[in-house]
C-alpha positions in Angstrom: 4.0 -35.3 -3.0 7.2 -35.3 -0.9 10.6 -34.4 -1.5 12.8 -35.8 0.5 10.1 -35.8 3.6 8.5 -32.4 3.4 5.5 -32.2 2.1 6.2 -29.7 -1.8 2.4 -28.9 -2.3 1.7 -27.9 1.1 5.0 -26.0 1.3 4.2 -23.8 -2.3 0.8 -23.4 -0.8 1.7 -22.1 2.2 5.3 -19.4 0.3 1.9 -18.3 -1.6 -0.1 -17.3 1.3 2.8 -15.7 2.5 3.8 -13.7 -0.8 0.3 -12.7 -1.9 -0.5 -11.0 1.6 2.9 -9.4 2.1 2.3 -7.9 -1.7 -0.9 -6.3 -0.8 1.0 -4.9 2.4 4.2 -3.7 0.5 1.4 -2.4 -2.0 -0.4 -0.3 1.4 3.6 0.9 1.9 4.4 1.7 -1.7 1.3 3.3 -2.9 0.5 5.3 0.1 -0.4 7.9 -1.3 -2.6 6.8 -4.0 -4.3 4.8 -1.9 -8.1 6.1 -0.4 -8.4 3.3 1.8 -5.7 4.4 4.0 -6.7 5.9 7.2 -6.3 9.6 7.2 -8.3 13.0 6.8 -10.3 13.0 3.9 -12.1 15.8 2.4 -15.1 16.3 0.3 -14.3 17.3 -3.4 -18.2 17.9 -5.6 -17.4 17.3 -9.3 -19.3 19.3 -11.7 -19.3 20.3 -15.6 -18.9 23.2 -17.9 -22.8 23.9 -17.3 -22.6 23.4 -13.4 -23.9 20.0 -13.4 -22.9 18.1 -10.6 -21.4 14.5 -11.1 -20.6 12.8 -8.5 -18.3 13.5 -5.1 -14.9 12.3 -4.5 -12.9 12.3 -1.6 -9.3 14.3 -1.9 -6.3 14.6 1.2 -2.8 15.6 1.5 0.0 14.2 0.2 3.8 14.1 0.4 5.4 13.7 -2.9 9.3 14.4 -2.5 9.2 16.6 0.2 6.3 18.2 -1.2 2.6 18.9 0.0 -0.2 18.8 -2.5 -4.0 18.1 -2.6 -4.9 15.2 -4.5 -8.6 14.1 -5.6 -9.5 10.0 -6.0 -11.4 10.4 -9.3 -11.7 6.2 -8.9 -10.6 4.1 -6.7 -9.9 0.4 -6.8 -8.4 -1.1 -9.2 -8.1 2.0 -11.3 -6.4 4.3 -8.8 -7.1 7.5 -11.4 -6.8 10.8 -9.2 -4.7 14.1 -10.1 -2.4 16.1 -7.8 -3.5 19.5 -7.1 -1.6 22.7 -5.4 -2.1 22.9 -1.5 -3.3 26.3 -2.6 -6.9 24.8 -3.9 -8.0 24.4 0.0 -8.8 27.9 0.1 -11.8 27.4 -1.8 -13.6 25.2 0.5 -17.1 26.6 0.8 -18.6 27.0 3.9 -20.6 22.8 3.8 -16.2 22.2 3.9 -17.1 20.8 0.2 -14.2 21.9 -2.4 -15.9 22.6 -6.1 -14.0 20.7 -9.2 -15.0 21.7 -12.8 -14.1 19.1 -14.9 -13.7 20.4 -18.5 -13.3 17.0 -19.9 -14.7 13.9 -19.0 -12.1 11.3 -17.9 -9.3 13.0 -19.3 -6.8 12.6 -15.3 -4.9 15.2 -16.2 -3.9 18.8 -13.3 -4.4 20.9 -15.7 -8.2 19.4 -16.8 -9.7 20.1 -13.2 -9.9 23.8 -11.8 -12.1 25.2 -9.1 -15.5 26.6 -9.3 -15.1 29.2 -6.8 -11.4 31.2 -7.1 -11.7 34.0 -3.8 -9.7 36.8 -4.5 -6.3 37.0 -3.8 -5.5 40.4 -4.9 -7.6 42.0 -2.1 -6.2 45.8 -1.6 -6.2 46.0 -5.8 -9.9 45.0 -5.3 -11.2 47.6 -2.8 -9.4 49.9 -4.4 -11.2 49.2 -7.7 -14.7 49.0 -6.5 -14.2 52.1 -4.8 -13.3 53.8 -7.7 -16.4 52.7 -9.0 -19.3 53.6 -6.5 -21.5 56.7 -8.2 -24.2 57.8 -9.9 -24.3 54.4 -12.0 -27.5 52.5 -12.0 -27.2 49.0 -10.1 -27.5 46.9 -13.6 -24.1 48.4 -14.2 -22.6 48.6 -11.4 -23.4 44.8 -10.9 -21.9 44.6 -14.4 -18.6 46.6 -13.2 -18.7 43.8 -10.2 -18.0 40.7 -11.7 -15.5 42.1 -14.0 -13.6 43.2 -11.3 -14.0 39.9 -9.2 -12.8 38.0 -12.7 -9.6 40.1 -12.9 -8.8 40.1 -9.5 -9.5 36.6 -8.9 -6.8 34.6 -10.8 -6.6 31.0 -9.9 -2.3 31.5 -11.0 -2.2 33.8 -8.1 -3.7 30.9 -5.6 -0.9 29.1 -6.7 2.3 28.8 -5.4 5.0 31.8 -6.4 7.7 31.0 -9.0 10.5 30.5 -6.7 8.4 28.2 -4.6 8.1 26.0 -7.8 11.6 26.3 -8.9 12.3 25.2 -4.8 10.2 22.1 -5.4 11.7 20.9 -9.1 15.2 21.2 -6.9 14.0 19.1 -4.1 12.5 16.5 -6.1 16.1 16.1 -8.7 18.0 15.4 -5.2 15.0 13.2 -4.0 15.3 11.6 -6.7 19.0 11.4 -6.8 19.1 9.9 -3.0 16.3 7.3 -3.8 18.5 5.8 -7.1 21.1 5.5 -4.9 19.3 3.9 -1.8 19.7 0.4 -1.7 16.9 -0.7 1.0 14.6 0.9 -2.3 15.9 -0.7 -4.8 16.0 -4.1 -3.5 14.3 -4.2 -0.7 11.0 -5.4 -2.2 13.4 -9.0 -3.7 15.0 -9.1 -0.3 11.4 -9.0 1.5 9.8 -11.5 -0.6 13.1 -14.3 -0.1 13.5 -13.5 3.9 9.3 -14.5 3.5 9.8 -17.4 1.5 12.5 -18.7 3.8 10.2 -18.1 7.1 7.1 -20.0 5.2 9.9 -23.4 4.0 11.0 -22.6 8.1 7.6 -22.9 9.3 6.7 -26.4 7.4 9.5 -27.9 7.6 9.0 -27.7 12.0 5.6 -28.4 11.2 6.3 -31.8 9.2 8.8 -32.8 12.2 5.7 -31.7 14.8 3.5 -33.7 13.4 5.8 -37.0 12.5 7.4 -36.7 16.4 3.5 -36.9 17.6 2.5 -39.6 14.9 5.3 -41.4 16.3 4.9 -41.3 19.9 1.3 -41.9 19.4 1.8 -45.1 17.5 4.1 -46.1 20.5 0.9 -45.9 23.3 -1.6 -47.4 21.1 1.0 -50.8 20.6 1.7 -50.6 24.1 -1.6 -50.4 24.8 -2.0 -53.5 22.6 0.7 -55.6 24.2 -0.8 -55.2 27.6 -4.6 -56.5 25.5 -3.1 -59.4 23.8 -0.8 -60.7 27.0 -3.7 -60.2 29.4 -5.3 -62.9 27.1 -2.6 -64.9 27.0 -1.3 -64.0 23.2 2.2 -62.6 22.1 1.5 -59.6 20.4 3.5 -59.3 17.2 3.7 -55.6 15.7 3.3 -55.3 12.1 6.3 -53.2 11.7 8.9 -55.1 13.4 12.2 -52.7 14.4 15.4 -53.4 12.4 17.5 -55.9 14.7 21.1 -55.1 14.2 22.6 -57.2 11.8 26.2 -55.9 12.0 29.0 -57.9 13.4 30.7 -56.5 17.1 33.8 -54.7 16.5 37.0 -56.0 17.6 38.8 -56.0 20.3 42.4 -55.7 21.2 45.7 -54.3 19.1 45.6 -55.8 15.6 48.3 -57.1 14.3 49.0 -56.5 10.0 49.0 -59.1 8.5 48.3 -61.7 10.6 44.4 -62.8 11.0 
């Protein structure tokens, strides 16, 4: 289907091709933080249920949201891209195998509070050592072990592992400022639309140039072939008559001299 000498179907197909790959590239840029297929440093996260049974292994990586660093756990890949962002301090629970063990309380509930570290390190070290030293006496081993576990649970708190209240307030203020700047950014608001328009324009220009080049090439080829036919026919004693003879100019020649009004 042609319009003004342009193959509309070919132009639309090329434009759709460019828009498709442009959208894929745009998704990689816009969803950089949640995309688990972008080349970056990944960490192994071992997911377990509340009874300690292994569920699966997934990936974790460090992201930056509004100038704040988080640790994202990629729970589900394409096409859902499900995951949760935990405090960056969760990396301190990494074991000797460089794995982060996470407990999932409720299956397939994608909320940060549903995923807690399995082995919380001792965050109150000095207080722990002081309390343990005060319990060493003539008690038997079982009682001492029970007391030790109780103290470890007391001094290993997730709230101490996370960021402080002042840091959280600073993060909230930084997020508000980043959102305000982002909403006022012209490129952020209209950048994708402008990119698609420019991509379609370039696709049209490429197809128009390719079509004109093809037409010029075919015209030159036809001229060479007609010249060859003409020579062969003349050598055989004939007269070559082209199928599509060139149009002759039937316009009357322009008159020369000075034209006098009302005088023919």
